[in-house]
Every structure is written in C-alpha cells, then in structure tokens.
C-alpha positions in Angstrom: -67.8 -109.5 24.0 -69.8 -106.9 25.4 -71.9 -109.8 27.3 -68.4 -111.2 28.8 -67.4 -108.0 29.8 -70.4 -107.1 32.0 -70.1 -110.7 33.5 -66.1 -109.8 34.5 -67.4 -107.0 35.9 -70.1 -108.7 38.0 -67.9 -111.0 39.5 -65.3 -108.4 39.8 -68.2 -106.7 42.0 -68.1 -109.2 45.5 -64.0 -108.3 45.1 -64.0 -105.0 45.3 -66.4 -104.9 48.2 -64.0 -107.1 50.1 -61.6 -104.5 49.1 -63.2 -101.9 50.4 -64.2 -103.3 53.7 -60.6 -104.2 54.1 -59.6 -100.7 53.4 -61.7 -99.2 56.1 -60.9 -101.7 58.5 -57.1 -100.7 57.8 -57.8 -97.3 58.1 -59.1 -97.2 61.1 -57.7 -100.3 62.9 -54.2 -99.7 61.4 -53.1 -96.7 59.4 -55.1 -94.3 62.1 -52.9 -95.7 65.0 -49.8 -96.2 62.9 -50.1 -91.9 61.4 -51.6 -91.3 65.6 -48.0 -93.0 66.6 -46.4 -91.1 64.1 -47.5 -87.7 65.0 -47.1 -88.0 68.3 -42.9 -89.0 67.7 -42.8 -85.5 65.0 -44.5 -83.9 68.1 -41.8 -85.2 70.9 -38.8 -84.9 68.4 -40.0 -81.7 67.6 -40.3 -81.0 71.6 -36.9 -81.9 71.8 -35.3 -80.5 69.5 -37.0 -76.7 71.1 -35.6 -78.1 74.5 -32.3 -79.2 73.4 -32.2 -75.5 71.3 -32.9 -74.1 74.4 -30.7 -76.5 77.0 -27.9 -74.9 73.9 -29.0 -71.4 74.4 -28.6 -71.7 78.1 -25.1 -73.3 78.1 -24.4 -70.7 75.4 -25.0 -67.9 78.0 -23.9 -69.9 80.8 -20.7 -70.6 78.7 -20.9 -66.0 77.8 -21.3 -65.8 81.9 -18.8 -67.6 82.6 -16.6 -66.2 80.6 -17.0 -62.9 82.1 -16.6 -64.0 85.2 -13.1 -65.6 84.1 -12.5 -62.0 82.2 -13.2 -60.4 85.8 -11.2 -62.2 87.8 -8.0 -62.2 85.6 -8.7 -59.0 85.3 -8.8 -58.4 89.4 -5.8 -60.8 89.8 -3.7 -58.5 87.4 -4.9 -55.3 89.0 -3.8 -56.7 92.4 -0.5 -57.9 90.9 0.4 -54.4 89.2 0.1 -53.2 93.2 1.7 -55.4 94.9 4.5 -54.7 92.0 3.9 -50.7 92.5 4.6 -51.1 96.0 7.5 -53.6 96.0 8.9 -50.8 93.1 8.1 -47.8 96.0 9.5 -49.3 99.2 12.4 -50.3 96.7 12.8 -47.0 95.7 12.2 -45.8 99.2 15.4 -47.6 99.6 17.3 -46.5 97.7 16.7 -43.1 98.7 17.7 -44.0 101.9 20.7 -45.6 101.1 21.8 -42.9 99.3 20.8 -40.5 102.4 23.0 -42.4 104.5 25.8 -43.0 102.3 25.9 -39.4 101.7 25.7 -38.6 104.9 28.7 -41.1 105.8 30.4 -38.6 103.2 30.2 -35.6 104.2 31.2 -36.7 107.8 34.4 -38.4 106.4 35.3 -35.2 104.0 34.8 -33.5 107.3 37.1 -35.5 109.5 39.7 -35.9 106.4 39.5 -32.2 105.9 39.8 -31.7 110.4 42.9 -34.0 109.5 44.5 -32.0 106.9 44.1 -29.2 108.7 45.4 -30.1 111.7 48.6 -32.0 109.4 48.4 -28.9 108.3 49.1 -26.6 111.9 51.3 -29.3 112.8 53.9 -28.6 109.7 53.4 -25.2 110.3 54.5 -25.5 114.0 57.1 -27.1 112.7 58.6 -25.5 109.9 60.7 -23.0 111.7 62.7 -26.2 113.5 62.8 -28.1 109.6 63.9 -24.7 108.3 66.6 -24.4 111.0 67.7 -28.4 110.8 68.0 -28.4 106.5 69.9 -24.7 107.1 72.4 -26.1 109.3 72.7 -29.8 106.9 73.3 -27.4 103.7 75.4 -25.2 105.6 77.7 -28.7 107.1 78.1 -29.8 103.6 79.1 -26.4 102.2 82.4 -25.9 104.3 85.0 -27.9 103.7 85.8 -29.3 107.0 82.0 -30.0 107.6 82.3 -32.8 104.9 82.0 -35.8 106.1 
C-alpha cells in the first residue's frame, strides 16, 4: 500500500509541475493585466465620483448664489414698488389737500357772496319797510272802515 501511494505521488508530480507552470503563466499573462485593469477602473471610478461630488458642490454653491441674487432682485423690486406706491400716495394726498383748499376757498367766496346778498336784501327791505308799513296800514284801515268794504 505504501508503495502504491508512492507511485501515485510520483505520477502526480508532472501534473503538479504543469499546474504550477500554468499558475505562473496565468498569473503573469491573465491575472496581472486583469488586476491592473480592475485597479485602473477602480481608480477612475473613484476619481469620477470625486469629480461628481466636486461638481455637485459647485452646483450647490451656484444654486445658493442664484437664490441669493434672486432674493436681492426681489427685494430691490419690492423696494422700488414701495417707493412708487409711496410717491403715488404722496401725490394723491397733495391733490386731496389742494382740492380741499380750493373747495374751502370756493365755499368761503360763496359765503361772502351770500352774506353780501343778505346784507343788500336787508338794506333794501329796511329801506322799503316804511312804505310797506304804510301800505299795510292803509289796507287794514280800508278793511276796518265800514265804507271801505269792497
């Protein structure tokens, strides 16, 4: 039995040698280039990921800048609208004041005119009071006297 094992091992030596040679050949011609390609691929993938992260960070910064610029532009527009609104309100208030002053002046002029007309009418009435009183008395006397009845 030991002798048969020895022969078996001795017969296996050329197979083992062929396997060892095949291993070194495959290692140098297949696995080394394959591992080198895989390492290069991993290196490029990592580089592309870093580049993508950098680009994403830059894009995020650009978005922040854009949003800040948009915010400033909106604030500027709102400020301009508020200034225009305030200007229009001031102009409107000035027009209202001017209209009120004009209306007050017209009312005062009309009051003065009415006061003059009232004074003129009073003077005319006062001047005509004696004549009116005489006529009233004359009519009263005519109706009071028996022969003066109509």
